[in-house]
N, C-alpha and C positions, 0 to 999 in steps of 0.2 A: 504493500500500500504506500509506504513512504516513497518507494522508487517511482510508482505511477504518479504521485503528486509532483515529484521533481521533474519528471518528463513532461507532464502537462504544463507546469509553470514555465519550463524552458520553451515549449511550443507557443504559449501565449506571449512570452517576452519576444520571441522571434517574430511573431505575427505583428506585434505592436511596432516593432522596428521597421518592418516592411511597410506599414501603413503610416509611419511618421513622416512629417513634412521635412524636406531637406532644409537645414538651418541656413540663414543668410550669412554672407561674408561678414567678418568682424567689423569692417569699415562701414558696411551697410547697417549693421546692428548699432554701431556707435551713433549714426544719424538718428535712428529711432529712439535711442536712449537719451537724447538731449533733454535738458530740463524743461524746455518749452512744450514738450510732448508728454509731460507727466500724466495728464488727464485725458489724453487723446487715445484713440484706438487705431492700430495699424492692421492692414491686411495686404497681402501681395502674393503673386506667383509669377515665376519666370519659367516658361515652358519651351522645351527643345522641340522645334517643329519637325526635325528630321527623325530624332529618336522617339518622338511622341511620348515624352515623359516630363514631369516637372523637375526643375533643377533647384529651385528655391521656393519655399512656401512659408507664409506666416498667416495664420487664420484664413487660409485659402478657401475654405468651404463656408465661411460665415458671410452673411449678407451685409453689404455696406451701402450707404447712400453714395451714389456715383457721380452726381452732378452731370455735366454735359458729356461725359464719356458715354452716356446713353445714346448720343447721336451716332455712335459706331453701329449700333443695332438698327437705328432708324434708316441710315443711309444704306446699309447692307441689305435690309429688307426691301427697300425701294429698288435697288439694283437687281436683286434676285427676282422680284415679282414683275417689274416692268421690263427689265432687260437693260444692259449697259448701253445699248444703242437706241433706246427709246428716245423719241423726240416729241416734245409738246407742240401741238398744232393749235394756234389761236386764230380762228377765222373771223372774217367780217362778212355779213350777209346784207343784201338789200331785200326789202319786203314788198317792193312794187316795181312798176315799169319805169324805164328810163326814156324820156322824150326830150330831145333838144337840150341835153345836159342837165335836165331837172328830173330827180328821182321822186316819183309820186309814192312816197312811203318813208320808212325808217332805215337807218343803218344800225345793225346789231353786231356788236363785238361779243363773241362767246368766250368767256374766260375759261381757260383750260387747266388752270393750276400751275402754269409755267412760273417758276419762282424768279425768272430773270428777264422780265419785261422791263428792261433798264438799259444802261449803257455799259454793261459788263462784257459783252461779247467782243472778242478780239479776232483779227483776221487769221490767226494761226489755229483757230478751232478750240480756243480755251477761254475761260472766263477770268477777268481781272479781279483782283482783290487787294485790299489794304490790310495790314496785320491787325489793326484795331478797326473793326467794321464800323461804318457810320451809324448803324443801329445802336451801337454802344457809345456813341458820342465821338467816334473817330472821324477823321477827315473823309469827305466824300471823294469818290473817284473823279479825276479831272476830265470827265467825259460828259456827254449830254445824257441825263437820266431819262429823257424822253425819246432817245434814239430809236427804240423799237416801235413806239407809237408813230413816230414820224415816217418810218418805212411803210407802215400800214397805211398811213394817210396818203403817201405818194402813190401807192398801189391803187387806192380808191380813186384818186384824181386821174390816174392813167386809164381808167375805164371810161372816162368821159363825163363822170358825174361832176357838176359844178355847183349844184344846190340840191337840197331835199325839202320836201313839203312836210315831212315828219320830224322825227327827233333822233338823236344819237342815244342808243340804249346799250348798256352792258348787261349781258345775261350772266349773272354770277351764281346760278342755281346749282352748279356742280356739287357743292356742299354748303352748308349753312354758314353765313357770315355773322358771327355772333360774339365770340369771346376774344379777349386779348391774351396773348401768350404771357407766361409768368415772368420771364426775364427782362424783356425790353418793353413790355406792355403794348406791343404792336398788334393791330387787329388781324385775326386770322381770316383769310378769304381766298377763294380761287382766283381773284383778281389781285395781282401783285405788280404794282408799278413802283420802281425805285425802292423796293422792299417796304412799300407802304409807309414811307416817311418822307417828309419835306425837310431838307437840310437847311439849318439856319446857322451860318458860320459867322462867328463874332471874332474879328481880328483886333487885338489891342493896339493902342497907340504907342508912341516911343517913350512917353513919360507918364507917370502917375497923374491922373486927372484928365488926360486926353480923352476925347470921345472915341468910341469903338466903331469900326466899320462893319456894316451888316451886309451879308450876301445870302440870298434865298434861292434855293435850287430844288426842284424846278420852279421857275416863276409862273404863277398861276393866279387867276382870279378866285380860286377856291380858298386861298389864304392870304391875308394881309398881316404883315408883321410890323408892329410898332416897338422899337427898341430904345430904351433909355438906359443904356449901359455905359459905364465909364471904365477907364483903365486904372487898375490898382497897383500896389507895390508888388514886385516880382515874388516876394516871399509870402504873400497872402494867398489863400485859396480863392477859387472862383465862388462868388455868392450871387446866384441868379434866382429870380422868382418869375414864374410865368403864369399869366392869367388869360383864360380863353373866353371869348364871347361866343357862345354856341347857340344863340337864339335863331340864327339864320343857317340852315343846314347847307346852303349852297355858297355861303361866304363866311368863313370863319375869320375872326380877328384875334391875333395872339399878341399880348403885351408882355414884353420881356424887360425886366428892370434888374439893376444890381451892378456888380463890378466883376471884372476878370483881371488876372495879373498880367503884367508885361511878359512877353514871350510868345508862346505858341497860341494859335487860334483855338477857339472853343466851338464845338458843334452842339448847339442847343436844339437838336432835331425835334420835329413835331411828328407824332404818329397820327396819321389821318384817321378821322372819326369813322368814315365809311369808305373802304376801298372801292366798292362798286360805284358810289356817287363820285368819288374822286376820279375814277376812270372815265366816267361819262363826261365830266367837265374837261379833264385833261385831253381826252381824245378829240372832243369838239374843238378845243383851242388849236391843236395841231392841224386838224382838218381845215379850219379857217385859214391858217397860215399857208396851207398847201393849195389854197384857191377853191376850197369846197365850202360853200356857205351853209352852215348848220347851226343848230342849237342843241344843247344837251336835253335829255328827257326832263320834262317839267315835273317838279316835285309831286304834284297832285296826281300824276298819271300812274295808275296801277297797271303792272305788267302781267299779262297772261302768258306765262312761260310755255305752257302746253301749245298755245296757238302759235307762238314764235317758233318753237321747235319744228312744227309742221312745215315751216318755210325754209328750213336749213337744207338746201339742195345745192349740189355742185354748180348748177346753172345760175344760182343766185349769189354765189360767193364772189365778192369783189376784191377781197384781199385775204392774205393768210401769212402769219409769221410762223416759221418752223425753227424751233430752238436747236441749240447744239445738242449732241448726244448726252443722255442723263449722266454718264460717267464724268463729264466735264463739270457738272454741278457739284460733285463730291468735293472738289477743290474749294469751292465757296463755302459749302456747309461745314466742312471739317477744319479747314485752315482758320476760318474766322469764328467758328462756333455760331453759325447763323441761326438764331432761335426761331425766327418766323418760318424759314424754309423747313426746318426740322419739325416744327409743330404742325405744319400743313400736311406733311407726308402721310401720317396715319389717316387723316380725313380724306385725302385724295385717293389712297388705296381702297378705303372703304366705299368710295363712290364709283369704283370700276363696275361696269355692267355685270361681270361675273360675281363680284362681291355682293351686289344688290340681289342678284338672283339666288345666291346661296345664303343670304341673310347674315353675312359676315362683315366685320369692321376691319380696320387696318391692323389691329392687334391680333385678331384671329388669324389673319394671313401670316403675321410674324410667328405666331405660336405654331401654326401648321408647318412652316418651313423649318423652324428650329427643331421641332420634334422629328421631322423627317431626317434631319442631320444627326439625330441621336444625342442631342445635348440634354443635360440634366436641367430641366426647367424649374426644379425646386430651388435652384440657385439663382433665379431671376424673377424680377417683378417690374413691369413697365406700365405706366398709366398715361404717359404723354410722350411726344416725340423728341422734346428738347432736353429733358432731364429734371424737370421739376417734381416728378412723381415716379420714382424708380428705385430699385435696389438690386444690386448684383453681387455675387460672390466672385472674388478674383479668379478662382478656378473656372467658373462658368465663362468669364470674359476671355480668358486665354484660350479655352477650347473653342469658343466662338471665333476668335481671331484666327485660330488654326483652320477652321472651316472656310473662312473668307480667303485665307492665303492660298487655298487650293482651287479657288474659283478662277475662271478665265479672266475675270475683271479684278482679281485680287491684287496683282501688281499695281494697277492704276489706282486702286483704293489706297494702297500703302503710300504711294507717291503723293496722294492728296492730303495726307496727314501733316500737321505742323512738324517742323524739324527743330530739334533742340538747339537753342541759342541762335536760330537762323531766321525763322519766319512764323507767321500766324500767331497763335496764342502762346507759342513757345519762343517767340523772338527775343524776349528779355530773360529767359530762364537759362542759367548755367552757361552764359556766354563765355567762351574761352576754356571751357572744361574739356576733359579728354573725350567725352562723348558728344560734344557739340558738332552738329552737322551729320551725326551718324545715327541718332535715335529719332524715329518717326512715330509720333504718338498724339492722340487726342487728349486734351485736358478737360477738367471739369471742376466747377466751383459752386458751392451752395452755402450761403451765409444768412444769418439773422442777427438782429440786434438784441443784446442782453441788457435790459434796463437795470437789473440789480447792480451790475458792475459798470454800466455805461460804456460798453465796448462791444465789438463784434465777436460773434462766435461762428467759426467756420464749421458748419455741420458736415460739410463734405468737401474734400479736395482729392482729385484723382488724376491719374495719367495712365493711358493704356495704348499699346501699339506694338511696334516691331523694331528690332535691330539685328544686324549680323555682328556678333561680338568680335572683339579684337582677335580672338582665337579662331574665328570662322564659324561659330555656331549660329544658326538661324533661330531667333528667339521671339516668341510672342509673350507679352507681359502685361500685367495690370497691377497698379499700386494705388492703395487708398489710405487716407488718414481721415478719420471722422472726429468731430468735436474738439477743435483746437481754439483756444483763446490765448492771447499774449498780453502782458502788462504794458508793453510799448510796441509801437509799430503796427503794421497791417498783417493780421494773421494769415490772410490769403497769400500774401507775398512770401511770408515765412514758410508756409506749407508748400507753395509752388516751387520755391527754390530747393527745398528739402527733397521733394519728389523727383525733381530733375537731377539732383545730385545722386540720388540712389540709382536712377536709370543710367547715369553716366558711369557710376562705379560698376554697375553690373556689366555694361558694355566692355569695360576695361578688364574686369577680373573673372568673369565667367569663363571656365575652361571646358 
């Protein structure tokens, strides 16, 4: 009996060792053990894509709040369901006959959910981006945000239409235009022009007290901006207050007051109240500039969508915009962590004809795909596209990334990720480190204010992606730290640099 007990104990001990998580390198552990992380919780896994096994694990099976690393699943699901070469088609139809240049009817733009009705498209077949997206207050692109609408207007004019007796209508019925996404508070809609924001760039003067120069883009009758902003000392933070007069749905007035410091310009961008209505007004304005006399849909006019859809025939189509392939969108969504684009995708997938027939939403499609791939869905929870309502285990995320790496579109997906110390949301993380330029990963942040201590609590900071280590191993990884606060400084920056440092150390030291 004692011998059997010893043998059984040895077997259990050996089994526990086989199931144990491989411990992190001592230098990685030293980052996790820093005093500022005393009350935080860490989780991570580094997974060898070729050997198909984890190399490092810490709490790898526990659920963590992932922030915007959720967008990895959102973008991957869209590519899998729609296809990497999918192109959004945004048509414009006429609803009546054309006589002597006059259309006896309406012009209807049918919103397709294309996230890039903007000035992002480049001639090389890619979409442009700026590391800090304008939706987060970064600089707008130095291009015309109405470029796509202008191309559609030119096509309409080329058909010979010079005026219409009806109105310009945007059919945004693909999915409901209702909520604002959680991160940037931009309205969700299948109609997306300039990411559904109007950029208000405030450029400070040379000296404190100087007036501020105001630039609005796109310029439109939909929004008037009155700015009473002055230049402050370079050491002082920006202090801006915005008040909106929303009594007229077709003409909003935004009053911006306060100070901004000397130095860089500030983008006090405004999220449009109704993307559909903004689309009708903006498209009408560019049509008039193209020589087509039109007015936008009158506010009192109720649209019969079913009646309009009956008129959507090729013979009545007067313009169409075809987007770049969907895989090009991955660069915008992942590099800049574009919240609106990510939040729209589950709604768009749920609006597909096959989804409607099957009674499935976008998350059902994601579940079906991930289940077919054999992933352990007990290690995942997702309730939105951007990351405001999700939880993932590091082990689930690395296995998911392994699935993506094996897809035909996997290499393009990896290239679309921010690069450590180089671009996107990783542009300022671990610049000059050993792994800078070699780690490709999506970041995530989720914070809330702690009134008790009058400081921010980072409930989630994450980084997940790929690298080929210095020793030549192809690695998928996910690192999360939850619930961090610091006595001084910005906890999001502290956490972000620490995550980047761990990723760089792993690139350098994994054998």
